[in-house]
Each structure stands twice: as structure tokens, then as C-alpha cells.
N, C-alpha and C positions, 0 to 999 in steps of 0.2 A: 530354663535351667542355667545356671551360671557357669561359664567355662572355666574348667580347671587348667593349670598349668601343664603343658605336655612335654614331657622329657624325650629327649632323642634315644632311641635305643642303641644297643651296642652294635648291633647288626646294620643299623641306619648310618652310624659313624663308619663302620667298616667299608660299607659300599661306597659312601661318600669319599672316604680316602682312596678306594680303588678307582672311582671315577676322577678325582683330581690327579692321581698318577697317570691314569691314562690320557689326560688332557695333556699333561707336562711331556709325556711320551711322545704324543703327536706334535707338540710345538717344537720339540727337539728335532724330531724327524723332518717336519716341515721346513724349519729353518735351514737345517743342513742342505735339503734338496734346493731350497731357493738361492742359498749362497752358491752352489754348484751351478744352478741355472744362471745366475748372474754372473758368474765366471765363464760359463759357456758362451753367454751372449757376448761379453767383451772380446773373447778370444775369436768369436765368428766375425763380429763387426770389424775388428783389427785385421783378421784374415781377409775379408772380403775387401777392405780399402787397400790393402797391400796388393792383392790380386789385380785389381783394377789400375793401381799405381805402376805396376811393373810393366804391363803392356795393355794401354788402354784401348779396347776394341769391343765390338757388340758382344762376343762371347764371353771374354773376361769381365764386361759389366754385368752381364747377365748371371754368370756364375758368382761374381762377388756379391751381388745384391741376393741371390739365392742363398749363398753361404751366411751372409749376415743374418737373413731371415730364420735360418735355422734356430739359432739361439733365442731370437726374439719370439718365433712361435712357441717355443718351450716356456719362456718366461710368462708370455700371455696366458698359457694353459695354467701355470700355477698361481696366477693371479686373478683370473676371471671370476672367482667366486665373491670377490669383494663388492663387484657390481650387480651382483645377483639378489633381487629381492624376493621373498617367498610371500607373495600374496595370498590371502585366503580368499576363496570364492565365497562370496557373500549373496549370490544371486537367489539362493534358496532361503534366505533370511529375511525376517520381517521386523524392522526396527521399531522398538516402542520407547515412550518417555514417561516421566512421572505424571504427566498431565492425562496419558492415556490410562495408565494402570497405578494410579497412588498407593493402594494398598500392596502390591507387588513390590513396588520400589521401597515402601516402608519396611518391609520383610527383609528385602536385601540389605537395606541400610543397618537394621539390628544385627542381620549375621555379620556384615563386615565388621562391625563394632565389637561383637563377641570374638569374631576369630582374631581381629588384630590387624586386618589389612585394609586394602584402599578400595573405594567404590569403583566399580568397572567403569571405563570409559563411554561404553554404549551397551544397552541391553537389546538382545534380539531373540524373537521368537523363531523356532523351526517347526517343521511339521513332524519330526521323528520322536521316537522314544528314547530321549537322551538330554544331557546337559553338559555344558563344557565351558571352560574359561579359555580364551583363546587371545593371541596377539600376533600382528604382522612383525614377521622375524626377518632380519638380515644380519649381515657380519657385524654391523654396527651397533645392533642392539645387544651385543655382549658387554659394550661399553656405555651405552647411554639407556637411561631409565625408559620403559615402554609400558604404556598403560593398556591393561587388560580389558578385553571385552567379554560379556557374558552370554551364552546362549542356553535358551531353555526351549526344549523340544515340547510342544503341545501334546504329543502323544504321551510323553511322560507325566505331564500334569494330569492327563485323563485318567491315570492308573495309580496315583499316589495319595495320600492325605496331605494335608497342611503340614504336620510334623514331619512326614517322609519327605517332602518338598525341601523342608527347612534343612534336614539332615544332609540331603543330596547336595544342596547349594553350599552348605557348609564344608562338606568334602571338596567341593571344586574350590572354593576360596582358601582352603585349608593348603592346598599345593603351594601358596604364595605368601604364607603368614609367617614363616620362619626364615631367618637369613641363611640358613643351610641349605634352604629348598633353592637358592639361586644357583647352587652347584648344577643342578638338573638342567636349568637353562643353559648355562655354560656348555655342559656335555651336549645337549641338544643342539647348539650351533655349531660346535665342533664336528658333531655328526653330519650337520647339514654340509658343511664345508667339505668333508671328505666325501659325501654323497654326490656334491656337485661335480668333484673332480673325477669321480668315477662314472656317473652314469648320466649326468646332466650336460650333455655335451653337443646337442643338436646344433646350436647356434655357431659354436667352435668349429664343429666339423663342415659347416657351410662356410665359414672364413677361410679354413685352410684348403677347402675344396676350389673355391674361388680363385685364391692365391695361386694354386697349382695350375689352374686353367690360364693363367695370364702367359706362362711359357712352359715349354717342356723342361727347360733348365731349372725353373724354380720348383717343378714337381719332383726332381731329383732329391732336393733338400727338404720338401715336405714329408717323402717318403722317410728320410732319415729322423726327421722331428717325430713322425708317427711311431717310428721304433723306441726312440727314447722315452716319449710319453707312456707306451705300453709298459716300459720298464719302471717308470714311476708310478703307474697304476698297480703293477704287481706289488710293490712295496705298499701301496696305499691300502691295498686290499687287506694285507695283513693287519695294518694299523685300524683299519675300519673295524675288522672282527674284534680286536681288543677294546675299542672305544665303545663300540656297539654293545658287546656284552656287559661290559661296565655300566653303560647307560641303562640298559634293560634291568640289571640287577638293583641299580638305584631306582629305578622306576617303579617296581615292585615295592620296594621299601617306602617310597613316596605314597603309594595308594594306601599302606598300612597307617602311615603316619597321618595322611588326610582324613582316613576313617576315624581315627582316635580323636582327631580335632573334631570331627562331625558328632562323634558321642559325647564329647565334652559339652557340646551346645544341647543336644537333645536327648542324650542317653542313647544306648547302642540299638535299642528295639526298632525304632523307626527307619533306621539304615538297613539293619538286618531285614526286616520285614519287605522293605522296597528290593533289595537284592534278591530275596526268594520269589519275588513275584515278577522279576524283570524277564526272565526265560519265556513265560507264558504271554506275557504283555507284548514282547517283540514278535513272537511267533503269530499272535493275533492280528497286530498291524500289518505285518507282511502279507497275510493272508488277505486283507481286506484291499490291499494295493494289488496283489495279483488277481483278485477277484475281477477289479475294474480293467485290468490289462486285459483280461478276457471279453470286455464290453466295448472296447475301442471299435471294433468293426460294426457293432450295432448302436453306435452314438449313444451309448449310456455313461452317466458319470454319477457321482454321488452328491448329495446336498450338503451331508455333514457326515465326514469320514469318521469322525471321533466318536459319534454315536454309535454307529456300526462297529467300531473297534472294541469299545466297552461291552457291547452285546456279545460279540464273539468270544472274548477273554472269558466272560462269565459263563458263556454256553459251555466253552471247552473245559472249564473249572468244574462245572457241574457235571459234566460227562465223565470226569475223572475222580468223582467223588471228594472233590477240594470244597472245604467250607466256604460259603460267601459270608463276609462279615462286613457290614457297612457297605454294602454294594461292590465290595471288592474282594477277590480270592485271598484266601488266609492261607498261603503255601506254605506247609512246615518243610523243615530240614529233611525229614523222612521222605517225604513226597518228592522232594528235588532230586534224591538219590535213589529213588524207589527202583529204578532198573539199571542203575550203574554197579555192577558186580565185578568190576576190575579190580585185581590185586596189584596191579603194576603202578609203580611211582617212579617217574623220571623228573628230575629236576631240569625242567626247561630254562635254559639259559637265554633264550631268545623271547620269551615271553614277557611283554611290557606291563601285564597286570597278574596278580595272583588270582589264583581260581576263586569262585564264590565260595566254596567250602572253607578255603583258608582265611578269606576276609572275615567270614563270619566268626571262625574261631577266633580270631585275633579280636575281633569286636567284643565278643563274650568275655575275653581275659581283661578287658579293661574295667569290667565290673561297674561302669556308669550306666547304672539303671534309670530310667525315667519314670517319673511318678504321676506325669500326665496322662488320663484316661479319656479326655474328651476327643471325639473324631469330628475333624472338619475336612471336608473334600479340599484338595487343593485349589479345585475350579473356583472355589468360593473366593479365593483372593483376587480372582479377575473381576473387572467391573461389569462386563457382559460376554461371559465365556461362550454362549452360544454364537453370538455375532462373531467373536473371535475364531472360533472352530470353523464357521462357515467361510470367513476370509481366508484362511489358510488352506480349506479345502479347495476353494476356487484357485489358489495360487497354485496348488498341485495340478489341477486339471488344466489350467491355462497352458500348460506346456505340452499338453497332449494334442496330436494332429488328429483331428476328426475328418471324416469324409462329409459330414454334415453338421446341422446343429445339434450339439448333444443334449440329451434330456436326462433329468435326474431321476433315479430309480426311489420310489417311495420307501421309506423305512420298513415298512411291514411286508413289502415285496421283496426287500433284500433278506429280511429274517426269514422268509419262507423259502426263498432260492437257497440260502445258506444251510437250513435244515435238510432240504432235500439233496443238496451236494453233499452234506455230511453223512447223510444216510447212505447215500451211493458209494462213499468211499470208505466206509467203516464197515466192522463186522459185529454181529450181535454181542450183547453184554454177556449171554451165556456162556461165552468163551473166556470171559475174565481177562482179555488180552493176550491169551495163549497164542493166537495166531497173528498177532499185530506185525511181529517181525519175525515170523518163522513160516514155513510151509509143510504140509504134511509131508513126512519122509517116506520115500519108496519102501514098500514092504509086499510081500506075497499075498495077494488078495484072497486066493483060494485057500491057503493055509490059515489065513486069518479067520475065515469063516467057520471054522472047526473049532475055535477057542470058545470055551464055556463058562470063562470067568466072568462073575457077576459084579458089577461096578456100578457105582451111581456118578451123576454128572458132576456133583460137587466134589468127587474124588479125582476124576480125570482132569478137571479144569481147576483145581484147587490152586491157593496161593503158591504152594510148595512146588507144584509142578511148572508154573509160571516162572518162579524164581530160578528153577532148573534149567528152563529155556534161555533166560537171559544170563544165567551163569555160563552156559555154552557160548552164547554170542560173545560175551567178554572175554572168555578163555580164548577163543578163537582170534580175537582181535589183539590180545596180549601176545599170542604166539607170533602172530604176523609182525607185530611191533618188535618183538625180541630178536627175531629173524633178521630185521633190518639192523638191529644193534650187532649180531654176529657177524653180519656182512659189512659192517662199518659204515653203512649207508646212513645210519644215524651216529654222528661222532662223540659218543659218551663212553666213559671209562667204566664208570659204576652205575647201577640203578637197584631200587628195592622192588622186591616181589614178595607177597604176603607177609611183609615185616622183616624179611631177611635181606641182607645186602649181597649184590651180586657184581662180579667183574665181567668185563665185556668177554674174556676168555671163557667164562663159565657158562655162556648163553646157549651154545649146542648141548650140552647136558641138560640144561633146565628144559629146553625145548622138547627133548626126547621124553621128559617126565610130564610134561604138560599135554603132549600129544595123547599119551596113554590115558591121562585123567579126561581129556576131552572126549576119547573113544568111549570110556565107560559112561560119562553123562550122555552122549549121544545115543548109545544103545538103550540107556533107560528112557530117554524121550521118544525113541523108535517104538519100544515096547508099549509106551503110553498112547502113541499114534495108533498102535494095533488095537489096543483096548477101546480106543474111541471109535475106530471103525465097527468093532465087534458090538459095542455099546448100541450104536445107531441102526446097526443091521437088524439086531433083535427086535428094535421098535418098529423097523420098515416091514419086518416079516409079519407082525402082527397087526399093523394097523393100514398097510399101503396095498392096494391092489396091484397096482402097476410100479413095482421097484425100480429106481434109478441109481440107486446109490453105488453100486459096483461099477456102472458104466460112468459115473462121475469122477470115481476114483481112478479108473483106467484112463479117462480122457486127461485128467490133470497129470498122472504119472507119465504119459506119453508126451505131453506138452513139455512137461519138466526135462525129460530127458533129451529133447531135440532143442530146447531154447538156447543153451549155450552155443550150439552150432549155428542157429539162426541169428544170434546177436553179434556173432564173430566178426562179419563184415564191418559192422558199425565201429567195434573196437579197433580193429585193425586201420581202418580208413581214418579215423580220429587221430591216432598215433602217426601215421605216414603223412597226413597233412599238415602236421604242425610246423613245418618248415615255411609254410606261406605267411606266418605271423614273424618269421625272423628275416635278417639280410642274407641272402643266399645267391651264389654265383649263378649266371643264366644257364650255363650248361647242366649246372647240378639240378636246377629246377627243371629243365626239360626231363633229365634222367629220372627224376623223384615221379613226375606226372606219367612217364611210360611205364615205371614200376607199380602204380596203383591200378593200372588198367584191368588185371586178372581180379582184383579185389572189387572194383566197379563191377564186373559181370557178376559176381556173386551176390552183390548188393541189390543189382537190377532184378536178378532171378528171384531174389528174396521178396523183393516189393511186389513183384507178379503174383507170387504165391499169396501174399497177403490180400491183394485185390481179388483174388479168385475164392479166398476162404471165407466161408459164411460165419465164422466164429468173429471175424473182425469188422463185420459190417457196420455195427453200432458204434464202433470207435472211429472208423474212418469218416471224416466230415467231408462235405464238398470241398472245402480249402484244402484239405490234406490229399484227396484225390487228384484234385487238379494239379498240385505240386508234383505228386507221383507221375502223373501222365506226362506232365512237361519234361520231367527228368527222363522219362522213357522214351521220349519221343525222338531222340538223336543222340549221338555220340557227341558229347560237349568238348570243347577246347578250352583249357584254363590259362594257357599262357602263350604269347606269340607276339612278334615284334619288340622283344624285350620288355614285356610288360603283363601284368595279370590281367585277364577278363574278369572284372569284379562281379559283373552280372552272373556270369556262368557259375562262377564260385558259390555265389548265394545260392543257386539251383541246387547244386550237389550239397551243400550244407544243409539247406531245408530239408531235402529229400531225406538224409541221413538221419537228422533230429526226428523227422516226423516216423521214419522207419523205428528207430529205438522208441519212441512214444507208443506206438501202436503195438509193438511186440509186448512191452512191459505192461501196458494198459490190458492187453488180451490175456496175458498171464493172470493179471489182478481179478479181472472179471470170471475166468474160469475158476479160480480159487474160491471168489465170492459166491459164485453160483452153487458150489459144492456146499460150502458153510451154511448158505440160506436154506438149501434143501434140507440140510440136518436139523436147522432151526425149525423149519416146517413139521418135519415129521415128529419133532418132539411136542409141538402143540396137540398132537393127537393122543397125548397121554395127560393125565391129571396130577400124575405123580413124578416129581423131577428126579426121584431116585428109582428108576424103572428097574424092574426085575422080571426075568422070564418066568 
């Protein structure tokens, strides 16, 4: 498809103007601070010299040097970013050349010619589901031309067609195909400068600390310098917000613009199809990685991660009734948003990328449709894709520390293990996803037994009832978000709800109305849960000699009522222990650890209950049990001699995480036991629409 001339949108121009103005604002602010810093430095040096000249002696010399250093330290702080290089970590990348992959390089050459940009300096393969154009950035890259590098994720190649890969790479090169796109690079670098001055101060902190340690006299002026720098940083934070918001707004327009360039090369359909597939592709790849994380202790690894990735993705697609076309899931827009019932729309000024929905909408508006129908897997572009997949698989596992020599799991064995794990962690299809993200709501079991209403399984687990469940979930999430807006935790002035614009001051009234709506929906769901119980109870009475349904429901309800109380020590300790990740005064550290002791007592009592409760025995592995027993074996000290005891902290954090896992897993298994029992008693009837 021939590339069409892409016009810059009015919104893109507006965001570009905002970005340029933010750069100018930064420059003016910075130059003013620099001029003042130079003036301060001159005065301090002059004052230091005069102090020494008046009466040369040790104290005046020390004070004079210290005074002179005050201005110098402030000036160094404002200039230190010039010498900072932002290197890209390439240890995870695998460089390839035209000799390695001639067809891929021909494809890239064709794309850069159509897009109107330059060929990348280097081409790398990565292991993940991604593609990107990147370059090493520094202050000087704003003034000197910098060659870009291309990164292609093999996980991405694994899940797209050749046309889709072409569209994705066209999008990446599209970021650098127009002169106006250079503004994004300028904003990025200005952003990096401000970030360096605000947060990247580790080496500078070491410098001033070393200078302060030379003499107590010097430390006086170091403290003053720090106070001045804190004032500078408070100004820069305001500038940072302005520049960053401008950059994010421009970045979103850059994405739309690059998408349009990709559409001009391939038509909008290939990029749209790949965008729709990315969520399930990412999820599948992360699952495979997680699967092998659990195999480290047994010294097992993968021979070809990408073969397993493709299997998992298609398995999940088939399970979700997503059509498989040319060995890839054909995800539709409706399937992408199947369970998204939110009516809340907030313009996220800090988002660097538009939503997938917005990108697809803008792509379709281009009207650039492709006439190409031939399907070619992206992997066909590679000379020997299996060899390449295995090489990158080995690259992943070479970084893993095994206790012994790792052994590869055969593909068939992986498939069987995955199917078994999936079965253990999912609910029967008869529920139509009704219970995937909800639990049975508490009701009066004795009262429910007297209900005579006759319903069929297709009614109680209908699409309408499942939609009602996800509407309630979305409504609850929307209410929580609007509460944050009302409390100004989310700093926005306006938002849209159900197509209507609201101001921040209107939030409380809207919350009251939504709370009423949520209550009505939850009442409907509760009534349906009662009908579900009644439905299965009638089947059980007719077909089962030793009924268990009531006991299973009672056990679940009892567990549900006490779950929050049991989980509370984990939540409280997680919150209370956040200070260990921050710079905290020693006295405060000791006070904090003293404060958590009563919570630790509750955690230990909770762990003891888990160890003695038969419901958790299948969940508590030997490793978890050993960790629990180690934590319970003594009163651990986490801080002393002005330093943390890292090994002891690891013990408590491991115990906390294991405790949360066992509780949550026990909850899930109790729910699954109930739902599996209902499925089994349903098998005793031949008619899915049971009636008494």
C-alpha cells in the first residue's frame, strides 16, 4: 500500500504549541535560577576571600572556604545534569544484522522508505511482546543528531502476521518521520533535566556529604546549600508538572499521528487487529514466565518459550470463545470490552498513551483500508525462527540461578500441566463467567429453602445476569474513583459520567445517586444467588442421598464473614512497614518497629490457626510450612546498631506474603468446592432446564 501524505491535526498542533511554551517557560525559569546561582557563587567566593583576608587563621580559613563552597555547591547542583548520560540497558537485547536476517532487514528498509525516515543504527531482538525505537539520550542530544535503534520483541513476532508487524514497525518509525516530531524529543530531554535535578541526586548527595565530613565548619554551609537547593526543587516541581503534562499531552497525539502513518502504509486493519490481540498476548506470555518461576526450585526450564506462549494464547482464546483465524486469536472490539461496564470518563493528563479503544477509533476514522487478504505469519520473515526462539529462550534462562543442572520440560508435558492448572484455577462453563469475579452473596439459607420459584440454568446464568454482575463491579469501582475526586485525592476539575459532564463539587450528590443504583443492582444479584441455591437444592433433593449443599454454603458464608478479620494483620503490617523503603531517622525506625509488635502477635496467631486448620493443608506446601515455622520460632529483631537486619526482614515479609496467599487460596478453594459440587449434582439430570 502506498503511503499517503499525513496532515498534522489541529489538536496535534495545539499540544505541540503547549509543549514548546512549556520548554520556553522552563528555560526562562532555569536561566533565572542559574543567573541567581552565579551571583550567589560570586558573592560567596568574594565573602570567603574577604573573611580570610581580614584575619588569616584556621577558623576564618575554614569558614571562608565553607562560605565559598556554599555558592559552588548550588551552582554544581544546577549544572550537574549536563554530564549525565542516560544509557539504555541492552543486556536483555540480542543484536542482529542483515547477514543474520536478510528478509527482515529488507522489510525494515521498505518501511523506512515509505515512512520517510532513516534506517536504524542497530536492530535488536528482545524476548518480550513489544517493539520500540530508542536511542541513548543526554543533554547534548537536543542539539546533535542521534541515530535511533530498533527493538523487536520475539514475543510480538510470535503473535502477529507479517502485515501486522509491518504496521507496528511503521508506527514506531512514524514517531520520527515528521519534523514536528522533534518537539517530542526536546520535551523529553527537558523532562530528563528536571527529573535529574529533582530525583537523580545520589552522586551529588555523596559529594556534599563527603564535603561536610571534611570539617564541621564546612557542614554548616552544606546545610545552608541544601536549604537553598530544596527551595530550587520546590520551584522545579511546579515546572516539572507543567512540562510533564504538556509532554504527556503531546505524547498521546504522537501516538495517534504514528498510528495514522502506520495506516497509510498498511491500511488501518493490521494495526487494529494487533492492538486488539495484545492484551491476551501479553497475559499469555507473562503466564508462561510465571509458570517457569515456579519451576526454579525443581531445576526445570523451557526449551522454547514461544511455542508454549502461542499454545497458551490460543487455549485462552478458545476458552473465551474467541475465534481462531490463521492460528491466531481474532479478538473483536466487543470481546475486548465485554466486561467493561464503566460509565466514568476521566481525561488522564498523565497518560503517555491513549487507550486501545481511542486508538482504534482514530484508526478507523482514517478510512485507509487495506485490500490485502493474504495471511503470512510474521515468523516467516525470519531465516530460522525456531533456532532464534530457542536462542532467546536460553538467554532468559541463563540469568536464572538454579540449584542444579536445569532440565527442559517437553512441550506435551507443559501442555498437560497447563491444562491441569487451568482446570484447578477456573470454574465450570455452566456458570457462564458469573462467578469469575464475584462470590455468592450472604443470604438466609433456611428462608431460601422455602422458595418454590421454578427457573432454568440458562436463566440464572444468562448473559443478562452476568452483565448485571459486571455492571455492579464497574459501578462500585466508579463510586470509589469519584469519592477520590470528591476528596481531591484525584486533582481534576471535571469528569464525564454516562455522557454527562460533572464538576468536582457535584461529586457527592452523584455518589449518593450511584450508591442507590448499586444497592438496587446488588439486591437483584442477591435474589439471583438465592434462586441459584434453590435451583440446585431441588436437584439435590431428588438425586442425592447424602446432601451437602447447605453445609457447603454455610461453610463458605462463615469463612466469608471472618475473612476480612483474618486478612487484616497482613494489610496493617504492609502499610506500617512501608517506612523500611524510605530514609527514616533511627529513633523513628525504633518507634515504628515497637508499634507493629501487637500486629505481629495477631499475624502469628493467624498463622498458627492456618497450620492447624485442615482446610489449608493442600495449600500449605513444605516450603510455606518451613517459612511459617521459622517465623514463629522466636521474636525477631529487625533493627539494631543503626542498621536494618535484612535477613530478619526477609523472614517477616515472606511470612506475611505466604499468609496472604494461603488465606486467599483457601477462600478460592472453598468457593470452587461449592461450585464443583453444584456442577456434579447437575450431571445427575439429563435436562439442563430442571423443574420439580
